[in-house]
C-alpha positions, 0 to 999 in steps of 0.5 A: 578524452572519451567518456564511457558508460557502464551498463552492467551492474557488476555481476555478483556485487550488483545482485547483492546491492539489489537484494539489500535494497529489496530487503529494506523496502520489504522491511519498511513496508512490513513495519508500516503495516504493523504500525497502521494495524496498531492504530485504534480508530474510533468507531462512530457513536451516532447510528445513521438511519435514513427513511426512504419514502415508498414513492421511490420504490418500483415493482418489477414483474 
């Protein structure tokens, strides 16, 4: 008994399967982006301020 491997996807049927997979992947990505956009992340309340001493500054001519 000899086993053979099909390397072609079957013409039109293969193209339809590929299109369905691509549409599903795009749909999942779009839905994920919409859900991430709906999340309301809280803004930080504390104001961050760092005082830099004058010793660190150098004048460039």
